[in-house]
C-alpha positions as a Markdown table, in Angstrom:
| # | Residue | x | y | z |
|---|---|---|---|---|
| 1 | Met | 40.1 | -10.3 | -16.9 |
| 2 | Lys | 37.4 | -8.5 | -18.8 |
| 3 | Met | 34.7 | -10.2 | -16.6 |
| 4 | Phe | 36.5 | -8.9 | -13.5 |
| 5 | Ala | 36.4 | -5.3 | -14.9 |
| 6 | Ile | 32.7 | -5.5 | -15.6 |
| 7 | Lys | 31.9 | -6.7 | -12.1 |
| 8 | Tyr | 34.2 | -4.1 | -10.6 |
| 9 | Arg | 32.5 | -1.4 | -12.7 |
| 10 | Lys | 29.0 | -2.5 | -11.6 |
| 11 | Leu | 30.1 | -2.7 | -8.0 |
| 12 | Ser | 31.5 | 0.9 | -8.3 |
| 13 | Ile | 28.3 | 2.2 | -9.8 |
| 14 | Val | 26.1 | 0.6 | -7.2 |
| 15 | Thr | 28.4 | 1.9 | -4.4 |
| 16 | Ala | 28.3 | 5.4 | -5.9 |
| 17 | Val | 24.5 | 5.4 | -6.1 |
| 18 | Ile | 24.1 | 4.2 | -2.5 |
| 19 | Ala | 26.6 | 6.8 | -1.3 |
| 20 | Thr | 24.8 | 9.5 | -3.2 |
| 21 | Val | 21.4 | 8.5 | -1.9 |
| 22 | Met | 22.7 | 8.4 | 1.7 |
| 23 | Thr | 24.4 | 11.8 | 1.3 |
| 24 | Met | 21.3 | 13.4 | -0.2 |
| 25 | Ser | 19.1 | 12.0 | 2.5 |
| 26 | Ala | 21.1 | 13.8 | 5.1 |
| 27 | Phe | 20.0 | 17.1 | 3.6 |
| 28 | Ile | 16.2 | 16.3 | 3.5 |
| 29 | Pro | 14.5 | 17.7 | 6.6 |
| 30 | His | 13.0 | 14.9 | 8.6 |
| 31 | Gln | 9.4 | 15.4 | 9.7 |
| 32 | Glu | 9.0 | 13.4 | 12.8 |
| 33 | Lys | 5.6 | 12.5 | 14.0 |
| 34 | Gln | 4.9 | 14.9 | 16.8 |
| 35 | Lys | 3.5 | 13.2 | 19.8 |
| 36 | Glu | 0.5 | 14.9 | 21.3 |
| 37 | Glu | 1.5 | 17.2 | 24.2 |
| 38 | Lys | -0.4 | 16.6 | 27.4 |
| 39 | Phe | -0.5 | 19.7 | 29.7 |
| 40 | Thr | -0.4 | 18.8 | 33.3 |
| 41 | Asn | -0.9 | 22.2 | 35.0 |
| 42 | Leu | -4.1 | 23.4 | 33.5 |
| 43 | Lys | -6.4 | 24.8 | 36.2 |
| 44 | Val | -9.2 | 26.3 | 34.2 |
| 45 | Leu | -8.9 | 24.9 | 30.7 |
| 46 | Pro | -9.7 | 21.3 | 29.9 |
| 47 | Lys | -6.9 | 18.7 | 30.1 |
| 48 | Asn | -7.4 | 17.8 | 26.5 |
| 49 | Thr | -6.5 | 21.3 | 25.2 |
| 50 | Thr | -4.2 | 21.0 | 22.2 |
| 51 | Pro | -1.1 | 23.1 | 21.9 |
| 52 | Asp | -2.6 | 25.1 | 19.0 |
| 53 | Glu | -5.7 | 25.9 | 21.0 |
| 54 | Leu | -3.6 | 27.0 | 23.9 |
| 55 | Lys | -1.5 | 29.3 | 21.7 |
| 56 | Val | -4.7 | 30.9 | 20.4 |
| 57 | Ile | -6.0 | 31.4 | 24.0 |
| 58 | Met | -2.6 | 32.9 | 25.1 |
| 59 | Arg | -2.7 | 35.4 | 22.2 |
| 60 | Glu | -6.2 | 36.4 | 23.1 |
| 61 | Phe | -5.1 | 37.0 | 26.7 |
| 62 | Asn | -2.2 | 39.1 | 25.5 |
| 63 | Ala | -4.4 | 41.2 | 23.2 |
| 64 | Ser | -7.2 | 41.6 | 25.8 |
| 65 | Leu | -4.8 | 42.7 | 28.5 |
| 66 | Gly | -2.7 | 44.9 | 26.2 |
| 67 | Val | 0.5 | 43.4 | 27.5 |
| 68 | Lys | 3.6 | 41.8 | 25.9 |
| 69 | Cys | 4.6 | 38.8 | 27.9 |
| 70 | Gly | 8.2 | 37.6 | 28.3 |
| 71 | Phe | 7.2 | 34.4 | 30.1 |
| 72 | Leu | 7.7 | 31.1 | 28.4 |
| 73 | Pro | 4.1 | 30.2 | 27.5 |
| 74 | Cys | 3.5 | 33.7 | 25.9 |
| 75 | Ala | 6.8 | 33.5 | 24.1 |
| 76 | Ile | 5.9 | 30.2 | 22.6 |
| 77 | Ala | 2.6 | 31.5 | 21.6 |
| 78 | Arg | 4.2 | 34.5 | 19.9 |
| 79 | Glu | 6.7 | 32.4 | 18.0 |
| 80 | Ser | 4.3 | 30.5 | 15.8 |
């Protein structure tokens, strides 16, 4: 009977540890590998322009023109 209690206690501890690890992993932010965005409608800029480069360019256009843009590309550039 004592041997059964020891096995049961070990099983309970292992189960509790696994449950704790799984619960804690749910709260850790997952950093997924971002796949490189390919822009398809670039008329003047090179096709291999990165999203960060495009955001910088869009900010420069906004500052140069002195406008605040509500369109999607400008809003994305303003967010980050």
